[in-house]
PASEBA-1860 file (N, C-alpha, C; in nm, 3 decimals):
! residues 221
1> MTARYQFH> -0.323/-2.694/0.247/-0.201/-2.619/0.277/-0.217/-2.475/0.230 ~ -0.185/-2.378/0.316/-0.196/-2.238/0.279/-0.076/-2.194/0.195 ~ -0.100/-2.093/0.112/0.007/-2.035/0.030/0.066/-1.915/0.102 ~ 0.189/-1.878/0.066/0.254/-1.764/0.128/0.285/-1.659/0.022 ~ 0.258/-1.533/0.059/0.282/-1.421/-0.031/0.352/-1.308/0.045 ~ 0.414/-1.219/-0.034/0.476/-1.101/0.025/0.461/-0.983/-0.069 ~ 0.478/-0.864/-0.012/0.481/-0.740/-0.091/0.625/-0.699/-0.115 ~ 0.653/-0.654/-0.239/0.772/-0.577/-0.269/0.725/-0.435/-0.302
9> FYKERLGP> 0.779/-0.335/-0.232/0.741/-0.196/-0.254/0.859/-0.122/-0.316 ~ 0.833/-0.051/-0.427/0.936/0.020/-0.501/0.903/0.170/-0.510 ~ 1.006/0.253/-0.504/0.994/0.396/-0.532/1.085/0.425/-0.650 ~ 1.027/0.484/-0.755/1.104/0.508/-0.877/1.087/0.651/-0.924 ~ 1.197/0.706/-0.977/1.195/0.837/-1.044/1.240/0.816/-1.188 ~ 1.158/0.860/-1.282/1.186/0.841/-1.423/1.199/0.977/-1.493 ~ 1.300/0.990/-1.575/1.322/1.114/-1.649/1.234/1.122/-1.773 ~ 1.246/1.234/-1.847/1.163/1.251/-1.968/1.197/1.146/-2.073
17> NTESKPLA> 1.095/1.110/-2.151/1.112/1.016/-2.263/1.169/0.882/-2.218 ~ 1.127/0.837/-2.100/1.173/0.708/-2.047/1.069/0.600/-2.073 ~ 1.116/0.486/-2.121/1.029/0.370/-2.139/1.094/0.252/-2.066 ~ 1.019/0.191/-1.977/1.074/0.081/-1.898/1.077/-0.049/-1.978 ~ 1.155/-0.144/-1.928/1.142/-0.281/-1.976/1.008/-0.336/-1.927 ~ 0.954/-0.437/-1.994/0.826/-0.494/-1.947/0.839/-0.544/-1.804 ~ 0.745/-0.504/-1.720/0.743/-0.553/-1.582/0.692/-0.696/-1.580 ~ 0.741/-0.774/-1.485/0.702/-0.914/-1.474/0.552/-0.927/-1.451
25> VTNRIIYV> 0.497/-1.039/-1.491/0.356/-1.067/-1.469/0.334/-1.095/-1.321 ~ 0.257/-1.011/-1.255/0.219/-1.031/-1.116/0.105/-0.936/-1.084 ~ 0.041/-0.954/-0.970/-0.061/-0.860/-0.925/0.009/-0.740/-0.862 ~ -0.023/-0.620/-0.909/0.047/-0.500/-0.861/-0.042/-0.377/-0.863 ~ -0.002/-0.279/-0.782/-0.061/-0.145/-0.783/0.049/-0.046/-0.819 ~ 0.018/0.048/-0.907/0.110/0.157/-0.942/0.040/0.288/-0.908 ~ 0.109/0.373/-0.831/0.056/0.503/-0.788/0.152/0.611/-0.837 ~ 0.099/0.715/-0.900/0.181/0.825/-0.950/0.184/0.937/-0.847
33> VSGVLAVG> 0.304/0.964/-0.797/0.323/1.070/-0.698/0.329/1.206/-0.766 ~ 0.402/1.213/-0.878/0.413/1.339/-0.953/0.438/1.308/-1.100 ~ 0.396/1.402/-1.186/0.414/1.385/-1.330/0.298/1.311/-1.394 ~ 0.320/1.271/-1.519/0.219/1.199/-1.597/0.286/1.074/-1.653 ~ 0.218/0.960/-1.637/0.277/0.831/-1.673/0.176/0.747/-1.751 ~ 0.223/0.685/-1.859/0.143/0.587/-1.932/0.177/0.449/-1.880 ~ 0.075/0.376/-1.835/0.090/0.238/-1.790/0.013/0.153/-1.889 ~ 0.085/0.094/-1.984/0.016/0.028/-2.094/-0.065/0.132/-2.170
41> DKLLKAGD> -0.197/0.110/-2.182/-0.282/0.205/-2.253/-0.354/0.302/-2.160 ~ -0.314/0.305/-2.031/-0.375/0.395/-1.934/-0.284/0.515/-1.911 ~ -0.344/0.634/-1.900/-0.267/0.755/-1.873/-0.299/0.800/-1.730 ~ -0.196/0.805/-1.644/-0.214/0.841/-1.504/-0.144/0.972/-1.474 ~ -0.213/1.058/-1.400/-0.153/1.182/-1.351/-0.130/1.169/-1.201 ~ -0.067/1.270/-1.141/-0.036/1.267/-0.998/-0.163/1.241/-0.918 ~ -0.155/1.145/-0.826/-0.270/1.109/-0.743/-0.353/0.995/-0.797 ~ -0.319/0.945/-0.917/-0.392/0.833/-0.976/-0.321/0.701/-0.944
49> ATFERGSV> -0.398/0.594/-0.944/-0.342/0.461/-0.923/-0.413/0.363/-1.015 ~ -0.345/0.252/-1.045/-0.404/0.149/-1.128/-0.365/0.012/-1.076 ~ -0.455/-0.084/-1.090/-0.426/-0.225/-1.062/-0.391/-0.293/-1.193 ~ -0.282/-0.370/-1.192/-0.239/-0.444/-1.310/-0.203/-0.585/-1.268 ~ -0.239/-0.682/-1.353/-0.201/-0.820/-1.322/-0.109/-0.879/-1.428 ~ -0.099/-0.816/-1.544/-0.014/-0.869/-1.650/0.115/-0.790/-1.663 ~ 0.193/-0.822/-1.764/0.315/-0.748/-1.792/0.279/-0.613/-1.854 ~ 0.339/-0.506/-1.804/0.311/-0.373/-1.857/0.442/-0.298/-1.879
57> ILKTQSDN> 0.436/-0.198/-1.968/0.548/-0.109/-1.995/0.510/0.030/-1.945 ~ 0.603/0.096/-1.877/0.582/0.231/-1.826/0.650/0.331/-1.918 ~ 0.577/0.438/-1.955/0.632/0.543/-2.040/0.602/0.678/-1.978 ~ 0.703/0.760/-1.959/0.680/0.892/-1.902/0.618/0.984/-2.006 ~ 0.524/1.066/-1.960/0.455/1.161/-2.047/0.479/1.305/-2.000 ~ 0.573/1.323/-1.911/0.611/1.456/-1.863/0.761/1.454/-1.834 ~ 0.816/1.570/-1.799/0.961/1.579/-1.783/1.015/1.483/-1.678 ~ 0.946/1.474/-1.566/0.990/1.385/-1.459/0.869/1.319/-1.395
65> VELWRWDL> 0.886/1.195/-1.357/0.777/1.119/-1.296/0.831/1.048/-1.172 ~ 0.755/1.057/-1.062/0.782/0.975/-0.946/0.664/0.880/-0.928 ~ 0.693/0.752/-0.913/0.587/0.653/-0.894/0.624/0.561/-0.780 ~ 0.518/0.510/-0.715/0.532/0.406/-0.613/0.463/0.282/-0.666 ~ 0.524/0.166/-0.638/0.473/0.041/-0.694/0.475/-0.069/-0.589 ~ 0.363/-0.139/-0.580/0.348/-0.251/-0.487/0.329/-0.379/-0.570 ~ 0.421/-0.473/-0.560/0.408/-0.603/-0.627/0.375/-0.709/-0.522 ~ 0.271/-0.787/-0.547/0.234/-0.897/-0.460/0.284/-1.025/-0.524
73> VAINATEV> 0.378/-1.095/-0.457/0.443/-1.211/-0.519/0.437/-1.330/-0.425 ~ 0.434/-1.448/-0.484/0.434/-1.572/-0.405/0.572/-1.597/-0.347 ~ 0.574/-1.654/-0.227/0.697/-1.700/-0.165/0.709/-1.849/-0.192 ~ 0.815/-1.888/-0.260/0.833/-2.029/-0.295/0.861/-2.111/-0.171 ~ 0.811/-2.233/-0.169/0.827/-2.320/-0.053/0.973/-2.349/-0.023 ~ 1.058/-2.345/-0.125/1.200/-2.378/-0.106/1.285/-2.257/-0.073 ~ 1.224/-2.138/-0.065/1.299/-2.016/-0.040/1.243/-1.946/0.083 ~ 1.327/-1.866/0.148/1.280/-1.783/0.258/1.188/-1.675/0.204
81> SSSPERHQ> 1.224/-1.616/0.091/1.138/-1.518/0.025/1.173/-1.514/-0.122 ~ 1.078/-1.473/-0.203/1.101/-1.461/-0.346/1.174/-1.331/-0.376 ~ 1.276/-1.339/-0.457/1.353/-1.220/-0.492/1.288/-1.147/-0.607 ~ 1.305/-1.015/-0.614/1.257/-0.940/-0.730/1.332/-0.983/-0.855 ~ 1.273/-0.960/-0.970/1.340/-0.995/-1.095/1.464/-0.909/-1.115 ~ 1.560/-0.962/-1.187/1.691/-0.899/-1.194/1.689/-0.760/-1.255 ~ 1.598/-0.738/-1.351/1.600/-0.608/-1.418/1.531/-0.499/-1.336 ~ 1.467/-0.537/-1.225/1.397/-0.440/-1.143/1.493/-0.377/-1.043
89> ITPTLSAP> 1.456/-0.259/-0.997/1.534/-0.193/-0.894/1.515/-0.265/-0.760 ~ 1.602/-0.234/-0.666/1.592/-0.294/-0.533/1.468/-0.238/-0.461 ~ 1.388/-0.324/-0.401/1.269/-0.273/-0.330/1.308/-0.183/-0.213 ~ 1.229/-0.081/-0.191/1.244/0.002/-0.071/1.208/-0.079/0.053 ~ 1.108/-0.165/0.040/1.063/-0.247/0.152/1.000/-0.374/0.098 ~ 1.033/-0.487/0.160/0.968/-0.615/0.132/0.914/-0.670/0.262 ~ 0.795/-0.731/0.256/0.733/-0.780/0.380/0.646/-0.902/0.350 ~ 0.671/-1.012/0.419/0.585/-1.130/0.403/0.455/-1.113/0.481
97> IENLEINP> 0.347/-1.168/0.428/0.217/-1.166/0.495/0.210/-1.287/0.588 ~ 0.188/-1.262/0.716/0.191/-1.370/0.815/0.054/-1.404/0.872 ~ -0.035/-1.307/0.888/-0.157/-1.328/0.966/-0.282/-1.356/0.885 ~ -0.270/-1.361/0.753/-0.386/-1.395/0.670/-0.371/-1.538/0.620 ~ -0.476/-1.616/0.632/-0.475/-1.753/0.581/-0.513/-1.752/0.435 ~ -0.416/-1.778/0.348/-0.435/-1.770/0.204/-0.440/-1.912/0.148 ~ -0.558/-1.958/0.115/-0.574/-2.092/0.058/-0.560/-2.087/-0.093 ~ -0.491/-2.183/-0.154/-0.477/-2.183/-0.299/-0.612/-2.177/-0.370
105> GSEWILRC> -0.622/-2.085/-0.466/-0.746/-2.067/-0.539/-0.845/-1.973/-0.475 ~ -0.809/-1.915/-0.358/-0.901/-1.822/-0.290/-0.898/-1.685/-0.356 ~ -1.008/-1.611/-0.338/-1.024/-1.479/-0.400/-1.003/-1.369/-0.297 ~ -0.934/-1.262/-0.340/-0.898/-1.151/-0.253/-0.913/-1.020/-0.328 ~ -0.896/-0.911/-0.254/-0.894/-0.777/-0.313/-0.758/-0.714/-0.286 ~ -0.694/-0.660/-0.389/-0.573/-0.579/-0.373/-0.620/-0.433/-0.381 ~ -0.617/-0.366/-0.267/-0.682/-0.235/-0.251/-0.580/-0.123/-0.234 ~ -0.599/-0.016/-0.309/-0.516/0.105/-0.295/-0.603/0.221/-0.249
113> QTVDFPPE> -0.558/0.289/-0.142/-0.631/0.403/-0.086/-0.534/0.513/-0.046 ~ -0.585/0.635/-0.045/-0.516/0.744/0.023/-0.592/0.773/0.153 ~ -0.514/0.807/0.258/-0.574/0.843/0.386/-0.521/0.981/0.424 ~ -0.614/1.078/0.437/-0.578/1.217/0.466/-0.618/1.254/0.608 ~ -0.528/1.327/0.676/-0.550/1.369/0.814/-0.537/1.521/0.825 ~ -0.634/1.591/0.886/-0.614/1.731/0.922/-0.502/1.740/1.026 ~ -0.451/1.862/1.049/-0.348/1.878/1.154/-0.396/1.827/1.290 ~ -0.305/1.766/1.363/-0.328/1.719/1.499/-0.452/1.629/1.508
121> TTVEMHAH> -0.451/1.527/1.427/-0.559/1.428/1.430/-0.516/1.307/1.513 ~ -0.605/1.262/1.599/-0.581/1.141/1.678/-0.671/1.030/1.627 ~ -0.612/0.914/1.603/-0.688/0.794/1.568/-0.662/0.693/1.679 ~ -0.765/0.661/1.756/-0.747/0.572/1.869/-0.704/0.432/1.825 ~ -0.665/0.350/1.920/-0.610/0.218/1.892/-0.701/0.141/1.796 ~ -0.644/0.100/1.682/-0.724/0.037/1.577/-0.638/-0.060/1.497 ~ -0.703/-0.140/1.415/-0.635/-0.235/1.327/-0.716/-0.250/1.200 ~ -0.662/-0.327/1.106/-0.731/-0.357/0.981/-0.734/-0.508/0.959
129> DGAGIRCL> -0.844/-0.555/0.902/-0.854/-0.697/0.864/-0.795/-0.716/0.725 ~ -0.676/-0.663/0.707/-0.602/-0.673/0.583/-0.457/-0.638/0.610 ~ -0.366/-0.682/0.525/-0.223/-0.660/0.546/-0.164/-0.584/0.429 ~ -0.072/-0.491/0.458/-0.012/-0.419/0.347/0.090/-0.315/0.387 ~ 0.145/-0.250/0.285/0.250/-0.149/0.301/0.191/-0.011/0.276 ~ 0.227/0.082/0.366/0.190/0.223/0.352/0.315/0.305/0.322 ~ 0.295/0.423/0.263/0.405/0.518/0.244/0.350/0.659/0.265 ~ 0.419/0.738/0.348/0.373/0.873/0.380/0.411/0.968/0.267
137> EFGEINFT> 0.310/1.036/0.213/0.334/1.130/0.103/0.375/1.267/0.157 ~ 0.307/1.312/0.262/0.347/1.437/0.328/0.295/1.437/0.471 ~ 0.356/1.523/0.554/0.315/1.534/0.693/0.404/1.453/0.786 ~ 0.347/1.412/0.899/0.419/1.334/1.000/0.316/1.261/1.085 ~ 0.344/1.134/1.117/0.253/1.056/1.201/0.334/0.987/1.310 ~ 0.285/0.998/1.433/0.346/0.930/1.547/0.257/0.813/1.587 ~ 0.317/0.694/1.592/0.243/0.573/1.624/0.281/0.521/1.762 ~ 0.180/0.471/1.834/0.201/0.394/1.955/0.131/0.260/1.935
145> HLDGMKNT> 0.207/0.152/1.946/0.154/0.019/1.920/0.098/-0.041/2.048 ~ 0.018/-0.146/2.031/-0.050/-0.207/2.145/0.049/-0.257/2.249 ~ 0.169/-0.297/2.205/0.270/-0.346/2.298/0.352/-0.234/2.362 ~ 0.317/-0.107/2.330/0.385/0.008/2.389/0.496/0.066/2.303 ~ 0.538/-0.003/2.199/0.642/0.049/2.110/0.592/0.175/2.040 ~ 0.684/0.272/2.020/0.650/0.398/1.952/0.742/0.417/1.832 ~ 0.689/0.480/1.727/0.773/0.520/1.614/0.707/0.635/1.539 ~ 0.787/0.708/1.464/0.741/0.823/1.386/0.774/0.801/1.239
153> VLPGDAWY> 0.680/0.834/1.150/0.707/0.826/1.006/0.704/0.966/0.947 ~ 0.796/0.990/0.853/0.814/1.118/0.786/0.792/1.100/0.636 ~ 0.780/1.210/0.560/0.754/1.197/0.416/0.852/1.104/0.346 ~ 0.797/1.011/0.269/0.878/0.914/0.198/0.902/0.785/0.274 ~ 0.871/0.782/0.404/0.889/0.660/0.483/0.781/0.558/0.447 ~ 0.823/0.433/0.431/0.730/0.323/0.406/0.733/0.228/0.526 ~ 0.618/0.168/0.556/0.610/0.073/0.667/0.503/-0.031/0.637 ~ 0.521/-0.147/0.700/0.427/-0.258/0.681/0.340/-0.272/0.806
161> EEAFHYLH> 0.211/-0.293/0.785/0.120/-0.325/0.894/0.057/-0.460/0.866 ~ 0.082/-0.553/0.958/0.023/-0.685/0.947/-0.126/-0.677/0.977 ~ -0.203/-0.770/0.925/-0.346/-0.776/0.958/-0.363/-0.794/1.108 ~ -0.463/-0.726/1.163/-0.501/-0.737/1.304/-0.396/-0.677/1.399 ~ -0.308/-0.591/1.346/-0.207/-0.527/1.431/-0.262/-0.393/1.480 ~ -0.276/-0.376/1.611/-0.338/-0.257/1.669/-0.234/-0.149/1.696 ~ -0.271/-0.025/1.662/-0.186/0.090/1.691/-0.270/0.216/1.705 ~ -0.210/0.318/1.768/-0.269/0.450/1.789/-0.189/0.548/1.704
169> ALTMKSGP> -0.257/0.644/1.640/-0.189/0.739/1.551/-0.219/0.883/1.592 ~ -0.118/0.969/1.583/-0.131/1.112/1.609/-0.051/1.187/1.504 ~ -0.118/1.278/1.431/-0.048/1.354/1.327/-0.001/1.488/1.384 ~ 0.091/1.553/1.311/0.154/1.675/1.360/0.056/1.792/1.362 ~ 0.088/1.895/1.442/0.003/2.013/1.458/0.012/2.109/1.341 ~ 0.129/2.115/1.275/0.158/2.224/1.183/0.097/2.210/1.045 ~ 0.043/2.093/1.011/-0.014/2.079/0.878/-0.076/1.942/0.857 ~ -0.141/1.922/0.742/-0.207/1.794/0.714/-0.105/1.685/0.683
177> SRFVRVML> -0.152/1.562/0.685/-0.070/1.445/0.653/-0.149/1.353/0.560 ~ -0.073/1.279/0.479/-0.138/1.180/0.390/-0.045/1.063/0.368 ~ -0.104/0.942/0.374/-0.028/0.826/0.325/-0.109/0.750/0.222 ~ -0.036/0.673/0.142/-0.096/0.584/0.043/-0.083/0.443/0.097 ~ -0.191/0.369/0.092/-0.196/0.235/0.151/-0.239/0.134/0.045 ~ -0.164/0.024/0.037/-0.205/-0.090/-0.046/-0.210/-0.212/0.044 ~ -0.327/-0.277/0.048/-0.349/-0.392/0.134/-0.407/-0.508/0.055 ~ -0.374/-0.629/0.100/-0.445/-0.748/0.056/-0.562/-0.766/0.153
185> VPLEYRDT> -0.683/-0.770/0.097/-0.806/-0.765/0.177/-0.893/-0.886/0.145 ~ -0.950/-0.952/0.246/-1.044/-1.062/0.218/-1.160/-1.015/0.131 ~ -1.209/-1.102/0.046/-1.314/-1.068/-0.050/-1.439/-1.015/0.019 ~ -1.465/-1.057/0.142/-1.585/-1.013/0.213/-1.587/-0.863/0.238 ~ -1.471/-0.797/0.224/-1.462/-0.652/0.244/-1.469/-0.575/0.112 ~ -1.519/-0.638/0.008/-1.526/-0.572/-0.123/-1.597/-0.437/-0.115 ~ -1.704/-0.428/-0.038/-1.785/-0.306/-0.033/-1.782/-0.239/0.104 ~ -1.683/-0.272/0.185/-1.680/-0.213/0.318/-1.538/-0.191/0.365
193> STFKYHNH> -1.525/-0.120/0.476/-1.394/-0.088/0.532/-1.341/-0.205/0.615 ~ -1.208/-0.215/0.621/-1.142/-0.315/0.705/-1.107/-0.260/0.843 ~ -1.138/-0.134/0.869/-1.100/-0.064/0.992/-1.181/-0.114/1.111 ~ -1.113/-0.136/1.226/-1.186/-0.170/1.348/-1.108/-0.117/1.469 ~ -1.183/-0.065/1.567/-1.124/-0.012/1.690/-1.095/-0.125/1.788 ~ -0.995/-0.104/1.871/-0.966/-0.197/1.980/-1.071/-0.184/2.090 ~ -1.109/-0.059/2.118/-1.214/-0.030/2.215/-1.341/0.007/2.139 ~ -1.442/-0.074/2.153/-1.565/-0.052/2.075/-1.629/0.083/2.105
201> DDAEETRR> -1.607/0.139/2.224/-1.664/0.270/2.257/-1.610/0.381/2.168 ~ -1.487/0.363/2.115/-1.428/0.464/2.029/-1.501/0.477/1.896 ~ -1.577/0.376/1.861/-1.650/0.379/1.734/-1.756/0.489/1.732 ~ -1.793/0.539/1.850/-1.892/0.647/1.857/-1.833/0.783/1.822 ~ -1.700/0.793/1.824/-1.634/0.921/1.795/-1.633/0.948/1.644 ~ -1.642/1.077/1.608/-1.636/1.117/1.467/-1.493/1.106/1.416 ~ -1.476/1.039/1.306/-1.342/1.026/1.248/-1.307/1.153/1.170 ~ -1.190/1.206/1.196/-1.143/1.326/1.125/-1.069/1.289/0.997
209> QTTAKLSD> -1.009/1.170/0.993/-0.937/1.129/0.873/-1.036/1.089/0.763 ~ -0.997/1.109/0.639/-1.080/1.071/0.525/-1.003/0.974/0.437 ~ -1.073/0.873/0.389/-1.012/0.768/0.307/-1.075/0.769/0.169 ~ -0.989/0.766/0.066/-1.037/0.761/-0.072/-0.985/0.634/-0.138 ~ -1.075/0.555/-0.194/-1.036/0.433/-0.262/-0.997/0.467/-0.407 ~ -0.875/0.432/-0.444/-0.826/0.460/-0.579/-0.839/0.339/-0.671 ~ -0.827/0.220/-0.614/-0.833/0.100/-0.698/-0.862/-0.021/-0.612 ~ -0.948/-0.110/-0.662/-0.973/-0.240/-0.603/-0.953/-0.343/-0.713
217> GAVTL> -0.851/-0.427/-0.699/-0.827/-0.530/-0.799/-0.861/-0.666/-0.743 ~ -0.945/-0.742/-0.815/-0.980/-0.877/-0.774/-0.868/-0.972/-0.815 ~ -0.819/-1.050/-0.716/-0.709/-1.143/-0.744/-0.744/-1.282/-0.693 ~ -0.697/-1.382/-0.763/-0.708/-1.521/-0.720/-0.569/-1.572/-0.689 ~ -0.547/-1.621/-0.568/-0.414/-1.658/-0.522/-0.403/-1.811/-0.503
END
């Protein structure tokens, strides 16, 4: 029998001299958008991310801190979805993982990356062999999905992409764009990309977007 998991994505702003209550024990990624933040004994500045699996306390080390947080939690068999713990803020977005077969005791990677696009970048129809939530840090991206649906994301917008979901992306002309992506990835992709084109001929084109891996956390589910 396969297990079911979902992401809870949080956006938080913390003032100076703030110390959080201990976060629940779960597999998570924390990304610092601005400011300086202590996550347990780790000090993170803007653009840094960390993988954590235990309970941690967050402490601000600058006047103001903005952080994004992805919690990967099990969905109980008796519930439609697992709720966040009471002391936590309401998630900006929650999404169950549907297309990955997660067997109890299997090993996975919880991966955090930034993806940067020069102005007016086109990424032809593509998908990932991993599922996760993205959030746009700056810029604008227009998506066209394989079924013809279109949507646009703006700074601060978060969205979920299921594994093997194909879409086309076009960024704005007036400036660069960047999103932060956290995905649950099969262990076989530990040292490689999950990216794949719908049309194999597109693989010959030079990619203008650049991807930086910030954290890879090994998890057993």
